ZAMARGU-4260 file (C-alpha; in steps of 0.2 Angstrom, whole numbers, plus 5000, padded with zeros to 4 digits):
<rodrens>
0) 4811/4749/5467 | 4818/4744/5451 | 4830/4755/5441 | 4830/4754/5422 | 4846/4759/5414
5) 4844/4764/5395 | 4860/4763/5384 | 4859/4769/5366 | 4874/4761/5356 | 4881/4763/5339
10) 4898/4754/5336 | 4904/4753/5354 | 4912/4736/5353 | 4927/4742/5362 | 4918/4749/5378
15) 4902/4739/5379 | 4908/4724/5389 | 4917/4736/5402 | 4901/4747/5403 | 4890/4732/5407
20) 4902/4724/5420 | 4904/4741/5429 | 4886/4745/5429 | 4882/4728/5437 | 4896/4730/5450
25) 4890/4747/5455 | 4872/4743/5456 | 4875/4727/5466 | 4887/4735/5478 | 4873/4748/5482
30) 4860/4734/5483 | 4850/4742/5469 | 4837/4731/5459 | 4841/4736/5441 | 4839/4731/5423
35) 4849/4736/5408 | 4841/4740/5391 | 4853/4741/5377 | 4846/4749/5361 | 4858/4747/5346
40) 4856/4759/5332 | 4862/4747/5317 | 4880/4745/5323 | 4891/4737/5310 | 4904/4731/5322
45) 4903/4718/5336 | 4893/4728/5349 | 4878/4717/5349 | 4887/4700/5349 | 4899/4706/5363
50) 4884/4712/5373 | 4875/4695/5371 | 4888/4686/5381 | 4881/4695/5396 | 4863/4690/5394
55) 4865/4675/5406 | 4875/4685/5419 | 4866/4702/5420 | 4848/4708/5419 | 4851/4713/5401
60) 4839/4716/5387 | 4845/4720/5370 | 4834/4728/5357 | 4839/4731/5339 | 4833/4748/5333
65) 4817/4749/5324 | 4814/4767/5321 | 4824/4781/5312 | 4843/4783/5316 | 4847/4795/5330
70) 4851/4795/5349 | 4834/4802/5353 | 4823/4788/5345 | 4835/4775/5352 | 4831/4782/5370
75) 4812/4783/5366 | 4812/4764/5361 | 4821/4760/5377 | 4809/4770/5387 | 4794/4760/5380
80) 4800/4743/5387 | 4808/4750/5404 | 4800/4742/5419 | 4808/4752/5433 | 4800/4766/5444
85) 4816/4776/5441 | 4824/4778/5424 | 4843/4781/5420 | 4851/4785/5404 | 4869/4784/5400
90) 4880/4785/5384 | 4890/4769/5380 | 4907/4777/5377 | 4913/4778/5395 | 4915/4796/5396
95) 4902/4795/5410 | 4908/4783/5424 | 4895/4770/5427 | 4898/4771/5446 | 4890/4788/5446
100) 4873/4780/5442 | 4869/4775/5460 | 4876/4792/5466 | 4863/4801/5455 | 4850/4789/5460
105) 4853/4792/5479 | 4854/4810/5476 | 4836/4809/5468 | 4829/4800/5482 | 4837/4810/5496
110) 4832/4827/5490 | 4815/4821/5483 | 4820/4827/5465 | 4810/4822/5450 | 4825/4823/5439
115) 4844/4823/5442 | 4855/4829/5429 | 4874/4825/5428 | 4884/4841/5429 | 4900/4837/5419
120) 4917/4842/5427 | 4929/4842/5412 | 4945/4833/5416 | 4962/4840/5413 | 4964/4831/5396
125) 4951/4842/5388 | 4957/4858/5379 | 4953/4874/5387 | 4942/4880/5373 | 4932/4864/5374
130) 4928/4869/5392 | 4925/4887/5388 | 4913/4883/5374 | 4904/4870/5384 | 4901/4883/5398
135) 4896/4897/5386 | 4883/4884/5378 | 4876/4879/5394 | 4875/4897/5401 | 4868/4906/5385
140) 4856/4893/5378 | 4853/4882/5394 | 4852/4895/5408 | 4846/4911/5399 | 4837/4905/5384
145) 4828/4889/5390 | 4828/4894/5409 | 4837/4878/5413 | 4852/4881/5425 | 4859/4864/5422
150) 4870/4854/5410 | 4857/4853/5397 | 4867/4841/5385 | 4874/4829/5399 | 4871/4811/5393
155) 4868/4804/5411 | 4852/4807/5419 | 4841/4799/5432 | 4822/4803/5433 | 4806/4796/5440
160) 4794/4786/5429 | 4780/4800/5430 | 4791/4810/5418 | 4795/4796/5406 | 4793/4804/5389
165) 4778/4798/5379 | 4779/4789/5362 | 4773/4805/5354 | 4788/4814/5361 | 4796/4824/5347
170) 4814/4830/5346 | 4828/4831/5333 | 4841/4817/5332 | 4852/4825/5345 | 4840/4836/5354
175) 4832/4824/5367 | 4841/4831/5382 | 4836/4849/5381 | 4818/4845/5375 | 4815/4833/5389
180) 4821/4844/5402 | 4812/4859/5395 | 4795/4850/5394 | 4798/4842/5411 | 4801/4859/5420
185) 4785/4866/5411 | 4776/4852/5419 | 4782/4856/5437 | 4797/4844/5438 | 4809/4848/5452
190) 4826/4846/5443 | 4843/4845/5453 | 4860/4841/5447 | 4875/4831/5453 | 4894/4835/5449
195) 4903/4820/5441 | 4920/4819/5432 | 4918/4819/5413 | 4932/4809/5404 | 4939/4810/5386
200) 4934/4796/5374 | 4946/4781/5374 | 4937/4770/5362 | 4929/4773/5345 | 4925/4789/5337
205) 4913/4803/5341 | 4897/4804/5330 | 4896/4823/5333 | 4900/4833/5318 | 4897/4852/5313
210) 4880/4848/5307 | 4876/4841/5325 | 4880/4858/5333 | 4870/4867/5320 | 4855/4855/5323
215) 4857/4858/5342 | 4857/4877/5341 | 4843/4878/5329 | 4833/4866/5339 | 4835/4875/5355
220) 4831/4892/5347 | 4815/4885/5339 | 4810/4876/5355 | 4809/4893/5364 | 4800/4901/5350
225) 4787/4888/5350 | 4782/4895/5367 | 4766/4904/5362 | 4770/4918/5374 | 4786/4922/5366
230) 4778/4922/5349 | 4764/4933/5354 | 4776/4944/5363 | 4786/4945/5347 | 4771/4950/5337
235) 4767/4964/5350 | 4785/4969/5350 | 4785/4971/5331 | 4769/4982/5333 | 4777/4993/5347
240) 4794/4994/5337 | 4784/5001/5323 | 4776/5014/5335 | 4793/5018/5342 | 4801/5020/5325
245) 4787/5031/5318 | 4788/5043/5333 | 4807/5043/5332 | 4807/5047/5314 | 4794/5060/5316
250) 4803/5069/5330 | 4819/5068/5321 | 4811/5076/5306 | 4804/5090/5316 | 4819/5094/5327
255) 4834/5089/5317 | 4844/5084/5333 | 4862/5088/5334 | 4866/5086/5352 | 4866/5071/5364
260) 4852/5077/5376 | 4840/5080/5361 | 4844/5063/5354 | 4841/5055/5371 | 4825/5065/5373
265) 4818/5059/5357 | 4823/5041/5360 | 4815/5042/5378 | 4798/5049/5372 | 4796/5036/5358
270) 4801/5022/5370 | 4789/5027/5384 | 4774/5028/5372 | 4778/5011/5364 | 4781/5004/5381
275) 4764/5009/5389 | 4756/5001/5374 | 4767/4986/5376 | 4761/4984/5394 | 4743/4985/5390
280) 4744/4972/5376 | 4755/4960/5384 | 4745/4960/5400 | 4729/4955/5390 | 4736/4944/5376
285) 4753/4937/5380 | 4751/4933/5399 | 4732/4933/5399 | 4732/4942/5415 | 4714/4947/5419
290) 4718/4954/5436 | 4716/4973/5440 | 4730/4985/5437 | 4736/4984/5455 | 4749/4997/5461
295) 4762/4984/5464 | 4760/4977/5446 | 4761/4995/5439 | 4776/4999/5449 | 4785/4983/5444
300) 4781/4987/5426 | 4788/5005/5428 | 4804/4997/5436 | 4807/4985/5422 | 4803/4999/5410
305) 4815/5011/5418 | 4829/4997/5417 | 4825/4994/5399 | 4825/5012/5395 | 4842/5015/5403
310) 4849/5000/5394 | 4840/5005/5378 | 4848/5023/5379 | 4865/5015/5382 | 4864/5003/5367
315) 4857/5017/5357 | 4871/5030/5361 | 4884/5016/5360 | 4880/5011/5342 | 4879/5029/5337
320) 4896/5032/5345 | 4904/5017/5337 | 4897/5021/5319 | 4899/5040/5319 | 4916/5048/5316
325) 4922/5060/5330 | 4914/5078/5330 | 4901/5074/5317 | 4883/5073/5317 | 4876/5056/5315
330) 4866/5052/5299 | 4848/5047/5299 | 4853/5030/5294 | 4865/5028/5309 | 4851/5034/5321
335) 4839/5021/5313 | 4852/5007/5315 | 4855/5012/5333 | 4837/5013/5336 | 4834/4996/5329
340) 4848/4988/5339 | 4843/4996/5355 | 4824/4991/5352 | 4828/4973/5350 | 4839/4973/5365
345) 4826/4981/5376 | 4812/4969/5369 | 4823/4955/5376 | 4824/4964/5393 | 4806/4968/5394
350) 4801/4950/5390 | 4812/4943/5404 | 4805/4956/5416 | 4787/4954/5411 | 4788/4935/5413
355) 4798/4934/5429 | 4792/4949/5438 | 4777/4959/5432 | 4765/4945/5427 | 4774/4931/5437
360) 4764/4920/5449 | 4780/4915/5457 | 4790/4925/5470 | 4804/4928/5458 | 4816/4943/5460
365) 4814/4954/5476 | 4806/4969/5467 | 4810/4980/5482 | 4828/4977/5480 | 4827/4980/5462
370) 4819/4997/5465 | 4833/5001/5477 | 4846/4997/5464 | 4837/5008/5452 | 4838/5022/5464
375) 4856/5020/5466 | 4858/5020/5447 | 4848/5036/5445 | 4857/5045/5460 | 4874/5040/5452
380) 4868/5048/5436 | 4863/5064/5444 | 4879/5065/5454 | 4889/5061/5438 | 4881/5074/5428
385) 4883/5087/5443 | 4901/5084/5443 | 4907/5078/5426 | 4892/5081/5414 | 4883/5065/5408
390) 4891/5066/5391 | 4908/5062/5399 | 4902/5044/5399 | 4902/5043/5380 | 4916/5033/5373
395) 4920/5045/5359 | 4921/5060/5371 | 4939/5063/5375 | 4940/5082/5376 | 4937/5082/5395
400) 4951/5069/5397 | 4965/5079/5388 | 4964/5095/5398 | 4979/5090/5409 | 4982/5082/5426
405) 4978/5064/5430 | 4965/5062/5418 | 4977/5065/5403 | 4989/5052/5410 | 4975/5039/5412
410) 4968/5041/5395 | 4985/5042/5386 | 4991/5027/5395 | 4977/5017/5387 | 4978/5026/5371
415) 4996/5020/5368 | 4994/5003/5377 | 4980/4998/5365 | 4992/5000/5350 | 5007/4991/5358
420) 5010/4973/5353 | 5006/4960/5367 | 5021/4956/5378 | 5025/4951/5396 | 5021/4958/5408
425) 5004/4960/5400 | 5002/4978/5405 | 5018/4984/5397 | 5018/4997/5383 | 5029/5009/5375
430) 5028/5025/5365 | 5023/5038/5378 | 5038/5047/5386 | 5050/5038/5374 | 5062/5029/5375
435) 5055/5023/5392 | 5044/5007/5393 | 5031/5009/5406 | 5015/5000/5411 | 4996/5004/5411
440) 4997/5001/5430 | 5010/5016/5431 | 4999/5027/5421 | 4984/5022/5432 | 4974/5017/5417
445) 4964/5004/5426 | 4971/4987/5419 | 4955/4979/5424 | 4947/4987/5409 | 4962/4990/5398
450) 4968/4972/5397 | 4952/4965/5391 | 4947/4980/5379 | 4964/4978/5371 | 4958/4961/5364
455) 4945/4970/5354 | 4954/4986/5352 | 4953/4985/5333 | 4934/4986/5333 | 4932/5000/5346
460) 4938/5013/5334 | 4947/5029/5338 | 4945/5038/5350 | 4938/5027/5363 | 4938/5030/5382
465) 4931/5019/5396 | 4935/5031/5410 | 4919/5040/5411 | 4909/5023/5411 | 4921/5017/5425
470) 4918/5032/5436 | 4899/5030/5434 | 4900/5012/5438 | 4910/5016/5454 | 4898/5028/5460
475) 4883/5016/5457 | 4892/5001/5465 | 4897/5012/5480 | 4878/5014/5484 | 4873/4996/5480
480) 4886/4988/5490 | 4884/5001/5504 | 4866/4996/5504 | 4871/4977/5505 | 4883/4980/5519
485) 4870/4990/5529 | 4858/4975/5527 | 4871/4964/5534 | 4872/4975/5549 | 4853/4972/5551
490) 4847/4989/5546 | 4829/4991/5538 | 4827/4993/5520 | 4824/5012/5522 | 4839/5014/5534
495) 4850/5004/5522 | 4844/5015/5507 | 4850/5031/5516 | 4866/5023/5521 | 4869/5018/5503
500) 4866/5036/5497 | 4877/5043/5511 | 4891/5032/5505 | 4887/5036/5487 | 4889/5055/5491
505) 4904/5052/5503 | 4916/5067/5501 | 4931/5054/5501 | 4924/5047/5485 | 4919/5063/5476
510) 4936/5071/5479 | 4943/5056/5470 | 4934/5058/5453 | 4949/5066/5446 | 4958/5050/5449
515) 4947/5037/5442 | 4957/5021/5447 | 4955/5027/5465 | 4936/5029/5464 | 4934/5010/5467
520) 4930/5012/5485 | 4916/5000/5482 | 4929/4986/5483 | 4933/4992/5501 | 4915/4991/5505
525) 4913/4974/5497 | 4928/4968/5508 | 4919/4975/5524 | 4903/4966/5519 | 4912/4949/5517
530) 4921/4952/5533 | 4904/4953/5542 | 4899/4936/5534 | 4902/4923/5547 | 4899/4909/5534
535) 4914/4897/5532 | 4911/4892/5514 | 4919/4890/5497 | 4908/4904/5490 | 4915/4917/5502
540) 4933/4911/5499 | 4931/4912/5480 | 4923/4929/5482 | 4937/4935/5492 | 4949/4929/5479
545) 4939/4938/5466 | 4940/4954/5476 | 4959/4952/5477 | 4960/4950/5458 | 4948/4964/5454
550) 4957/4976/5466 | 4974/4970/5460 | 4969/4975/5443 | 4962/4992/5448 | 4975/5000/5459
555) 4988/4995/5472 | 4981/5006/5486 | 4964/4999/5484 | 4971/4981/5483 | 4981/4983/5499
560) 4966/4990/5508 | 4955/4976/5502 | 4968/4963/5506 | 4970/4969/5524 | 4951/4968/5527
565) 4949/4950/5519 | 4965/4944/5529 | 4957/4950/5545 | 4941/4940/5540 | 4951/4924/5538
570) 4960/4927/5554 | 4944/4930/5563 | 4933/4915/5557 | 4946/4901/5562 | 4957/4898/5577
575) 4967/4885/5567 | 4985/4892/5564 | 4986/4881/5548 | 4971/4889/5541 | 4976/4906/5545
580) 4993/4904/5537 | 4985/4895/5522 | 4972/4909/5519 | 4985/4923/5521 | 4997/4914/5509
585) 4983/4912/5496 | 4977/4930/5497 | 4995/4937/5497 | 5000/4925/5483 | 4985/4929/5472
590) 4988/4948/5474 | 5007/4946/5470 | 5003/4935/5455 | 4991/4948/5448 | 5003/4962/5450
595) 5017/4952/5442 | 5006/4947/5427 | 5001/4965/5425 | 5018/4972/5427 | 5018/4981/5444
600) 5032/4969/5450 | 5048/4965/5441 | 5047/4980/5429 | 5063/4990/5425 | 5055/5006/5430
605) 5061/5015/5445 | 5046/5013/5457 | 5055/5020/5473 | 5052/5038/5475 | 5056/5050/5490
610) 5044/5060/5500 | 5036/5046/5510 | 5024/5054/5523 | 5023/5070/5513 | 5006/5065/5508
615) 5000/5059/5525 | 4983/5061/5533 | 4980/5075/5546 | 4975/5070/5563 | 4959/5080/5561
620) 4955/5073/5544 | 4938/5067/5548 | 4932/5084/5553 | 4944/5093/5541 | 4935/5100/5525
625) 4951/5106/5515 | 4953/5093/5501 | 4964/5101/5488 | 4977/5113/5495 | 4967/5128/5501
630) 4950/5122/5494 | 4937/5118/5507 | 4923/5105/5504 | 4912/5113/5517 | 4900/5127/5514
635) 4899/5130/5533 | 4917/5129/5538 | 4926/5136/5522 | 4941/5144/5531 | 4950/5129/5539
640) 4968/5127/5533 | 4980/5112/5533 | 4996/5110/5541 | 5004/5104/5525 | 4995/5107/5508
645) 5000/5089/5502 | 4989/5081/5515 | 4975/5082/5503 | 4979/5064/5499 | 4973/5059/5517
650) 4957/5069/5515 | 4943/5059/5524 | 4930/5073/5529 | 4914/5064/5535 | 4902/5079/5532
655) 4894/5090/5545 | 4879/5079/5548 | 4890/5064/5552 | 4901/5075/5563 | 4886/5081/5573
660) 4879/5064/5574 | 4896/5057/5581 | 4897/5071/5594 | 4879/5067/5600 | 4883/5048/5601
665) 4898/5050/5612 | 4888/5046/5628 | 4882/5030/5620 | 4900/5026/5614 | 4906/5029/5632
670) 4893/5018/5639 | 4898/5004/5628 | 4917/5004/5632 | 4916/4989/5644 | 4907/4979/5631
675) 4919/4985/5618 | 4933/4979/5628 | 4925/4962/5633 | 4916/4958/5617 | 4920/4967/5602
680) 4939/4969/5603 | 4942/4950/5607 | 4930/4945/5593 | 4936/4957/5580 | 4955/4959/5585
685) 4961/4955/5567 | 4951/4970/5560 | 4956/4982/5574 | 4974/4976/5572 | 4975/4978/5553
690) 4964/4994/5552 | 4974/5001/5566 | 4990/4998/5557 | 4984/5006/5541 | 4978/5021/5551
695) 4994/5023/5560 | 5003/5022/5543 | 4992/5035/5536 | 4995/5048/5550 | 5015/5046/5550
700) 5022/5062/5542 | 5038/5064/5532 | 5049/5069/5546 | 5046/5053/5556 | 5050/5042/5541
705) 5066/5051/5538 | 5071/5049/5556 | 5067/5030/5554 | 5077/5029/5538 | 5092/5037/5546
710) 5092/5027/5562 | 5105/5014/5565 | 5092/5000/5567 | 5096/4986/5554 | 5085/4986/5539
715) 5077/5003/5542 | 5082/5010/5526 | 5076/4995/5516 | 5060/4996/5525 | 5057/5014/5521
720) 5061/5010/5503 | 5048/4997/5502 | 5035/5008/5511 | 5039/5022/5498 | 5030/5012/5485
725) 5014/5019/5494 | 5021/5036/5498 | 5004/5044/5497 | 5001/5035/5514 | 4987/5046/5519
730) 4975/5036/5507 | 4975/5022/5519 | 4964/5031/5531 | 4949/5026/5519 | 4944/5009/5527
735) 4944/5016/5544 | 4933/5031/5539 | 4920/5019/5531 | 4920/5009/5547 | 4917/5025/5557
740) 4902/5029/5545 | 4895/5012/5548 | 4897/5014/5566 | 4887/5030/5566 | 4872/5023/5556
745) 4871/5007/5566 | 4872/5016/5582 | 4857/5027/5577 | 4848/5012/5570 | 4849/5002/5586
750) 4847/5016/5598 | 4831/5023/5591 | 4815/5016/5584 | 4815/5012/5566 | 4805/5028/5561
755) 4815/5040/5572 | 4831/5032/5566 | 4825/5034/5548 | 4822/5053/5551 | 4839/5055/5560
760) 4848/5047/5545 | 4838/5058/5533 | 4844/5073/5543 | 4862/5067/5542 | 4863/5065/5524
765) 4853/5081/5521 | 4865/5091/5531 | 4880/5082/5523 | 4874/5087/5506 | 4871/5105/5510
770) 4888/5106/5519 | 4898/5098/5505 | 4889/5107/5491 | 4906/5116/5486 | 4913/5099/5483
775) 4898/5091/5475 | 4895/5106/5463 | 4913/5109/5459 | 4916/5111/5440 | 4925/5096/5432
780) 4918/5101/5415 | 4931/5103/5402 | 4936/5121/5398 | 4945/5116/5382 | 4960/5126/5387
785) 4972/5113/5382 | 4964/5101/5370 | 4951/5103/5356 | 4947/5094/5340 | 4946/5112/5332
790) 4964/5115/5338 | 4974/5119/5322 | 4987/5106/5328 | 4974/5092/5325 | 4974/5097/5306
795) 4992/5103/5304 | 5002/5089/5311 | 4995/5073/5302 | 4999/5079/5284 | 5018/5080/5288
800) 5019/5063/5296 | 5026/5051/5284 | 5028/5032/5284 | 5046/5033/5288 | 5043/5044/5304
805) 5043/5032/5318 | 5046/5044/5332 | 5040/5062/5336 | 5054/5071/5346 | 5050/5087/5355
810) 5064/5099/5359 | 5066/5104/5373 | 5057/5090/5381 | 5055/5099/5397 | 5045/5113/5389
815) 5030/5105/5380 | 5018/5112/5368 | 5012/5129/5375 | 4999/5136/5363 | 4988/5139/5379
820) 5002/5142/5391 | 4999/5128/5402 | 5011/5114/5408 | 5000/5100/5403 | 5000/5105/5384
825) 5009/5089/5379 | 4992/5081/5378 | 4987/5086/5360 | 5004/5080/5354 | 5004/5064/5364
830) 4986/5060/5358 | 4991/5063/5339 | 5007/5052/5342 | 4996/5038/5349 | 4983/5040/5336
835) 4996/5038/5322 | 5005/5024/5331 | 5021/5035/5334 | 5032/5036/5349 | 5034/5053/5358
840) 5047/5059/5371 | 5033/5068/5380 | 5022/5062/5394 | 5017/5061/5412 | 5019/5044/5421
845) 5018/5040/5439 | 5034/5028/5439 | 5047/5029/5425 | 5066/5027/5424 | 5071/5045/5426
850) 5090/5042/5422 | 5085/5035/5405 | 5074/5049/5400 | 5087/5062/5406 | 5101/5054/5397
855) 5091/5052/5381 | 5085/5071/5381 | 5103/5076/5384 | 5109/5066/5369 | 5095/5074/5358
860) 5101/5091/5363 | 5119/5087/5360 | 5115/5080/5342 | 5105/5095/5338 | 5119/5107/5343
865) 5130/5097/5331 | 5117/5098/5317 | 5114/5079/5318 | 5096/5073/5316 | 5091/5054/5316
870) 5082/5045/5303 | 5064/5040/5306 | 5063/5055/5318 | 5051/5070/5316 | 5058/5085/5327
875) 5046/5097/5333 | 5052/5114/5340 | 5042/5127/5349 | 5042/5145/5342 | 5052/5151/5357
880) 5067/5139/5352 | 5066/5141/5333 | 5080/5154/5331 | 5092/5144/5343 | 5090/5127/5334
885) 5090/5136/5317 | 5107/5143/5322 | 5114/5126/5327 | 5109/5119/5310 | 5117/5133/5300
890) 5133/5133/5311 | 5136/5114/5308 | 5132/5115/5289 | 5118/5103/5291 | 5107/5100/5276
895) 5092/5100/5287 | 5081/5116/5290 | 5067/5121/5301 | 5050/5122/5292 | 5035/5132/5300
900) 5021/5121/5305 | 5009/5134/5313 | 5011/5149/5324 | 5017/5139/5339 | 5028/5125/5331
905) 5042/5122/5318 | 5048/5105/5313 | 5063/5096/5305 | 5057/5083/5293
</rodrens>
């Protein structure tokens, strides 16, 4: 079988000799019958004359270009005279190594591919942005636009003669590669790829210019648009967009919407009407589907429509939020612009869904799983609205985040961080609780989102919050990943669905909505799912690294739990000590590196605090419904009290349904003790060991830690100090609690028939929902007791801030703004300071240098007593302290005087 190798050349005199020699050597050593066809595109150097010296030593044909200039036409002329049954094409600049031609050839034959495309691995000499741009180009335009998950511009390809382009093949000067692959796939070609090194150019100069990139992009876009289905779909889309817009404008005119629910209702009604029309027209005209309206097809249509509707509403509200000032009604123009953007986006989603799922003759995406994902998205929405109100997801809605407690800390951490110049560690910022420098990790502001969003902070507008969206995402992923883990445990789809919903409504998760960073329980579930995977592959390894990075950027407690489970996995799947040590070092090193980059490690803030064990878990935590001091999460057992009120951190109530199931399953558990000792413990000893260690640590109370710290054992004090970083040790009960939940559902699923097991699981989740209704229906909604945009402070303070004011100093700092007589009333002042990029000596931060703050506040008090005020400082004094501070200024003959800001505050300008 002869192999024809086509080489288009243009001024390649410095590389052509080496290329021909290396091709010959590579093909000969692989016993390949080959020919080389060189098509020269009017070179003005010695390319042709040098190549002619090989005519007698190599099976070489040289053809001077006859057609128009360009690589595409050169290749086509070479293809016309090729004699081989397999054709290869390679650039002449040696960026592709000729030795890879036989490798691609053998890959084609071994896997019965029709085409094999080189997948370029950029060498270290390439700049990082060249690599990133190359990946973006291949992903956006190759994978998503042309449906070609390959390196569409790779100049090295091997393909069978049956797919040899005809002379009538049409492409732009540089567009041969993607046009060739796109047409071949439409004609049924099986396309594979093969990774090869891609080198920098050593000789000559590249012909690629800016106009080349413009030509490539425009050609790719036009190629897809020429697909008649896309064109017809676009025309139908224009019609349905008109219908959508007409209904929207009509309803806006009739109802004059001023609230989010009405806007969403109008958007939804218009969308549904237009989408039904879209389905009917596209079924008949775009995809020419003459089959009946089968139930599965209609259901798949509604599934895609539902996804499209949710995304449409998100884009619609997102644009309105970005373009509308806070606390104002959006104008009709903004609503129309938002509708246009959302409609275009949903059209793209619909086209993809219709083509791949609704009207596809291929298997495509598993629609069943898609529908389950939709169920988890919807149930998360219901749960989110029940506890927080769906409007909390809007990025401009910050009222609920400034009512005090952890939410205020999380939001204000981001609010100040976004305006702080970049430094190292990346998470460091200043301005809140001045003069302390802190970190968004210490404010629990979720660095995973805060770091990337800071890059685009200038276009996000103010205010902007991502905490609501994060909580919604966590609830959604809790269900989806719980379903995935259940499938790994061999549960049926229905059983896995109920398991996902059971985990989604887990009291452990719902009780954590007040601490968004700790809502990432899905990372714990994801780690457990990977633990169950027995595959020893690079994919699992890199997924494990990904979880470590994501959890490390979310919260240290979540990271340690995920790290423990993944470490157990690598200890289990291999008996080689070297591999176990290597895996442990990689996981640990990755986590420590992430922490160091963010700023959890090496910061000057005092991260050691006392009270280790005060926030432990109670030994009855799984059946103990008290989750917040004296509040019970159980409707049926409301009067159970705790030993220590602080043990709410170790709250892990399973729900009455799960508790009853556990009790009824005790005989089964006892019966399986021998197999547990003989089979499961030896096979899963790392998981039992590490989860046992976390559970034991979670149960230890403060008195025992104090005894250890005061013991004469060497290093005991240092060990307790290190453990004090995680002084809310009760939280480490969570992984074991989730393992218990999976044991309950798998025991039922394997003990009973599929139908009976499904009924029992349904009863468990039903009883749990009824029992934990006090927790599920607790009110997280903002009471506006502390913060409101209508607060006079919002209008009074900005006018007195001048350019010279760099710092807002509240005295006394221990008594923040109290217009509503609550301890968290620093929030309005801190929000205004962050908005106007000023520092403020108020704030609540989990870890900070207490000595530095106390010293600074003492200095401020001493200066005020002596009538001294600093330049660039704006002093705010509460009404209760006004007479005292005024007396100090008068007594010291200070030229400064107190001026009344409003009924609550005075200031020294």
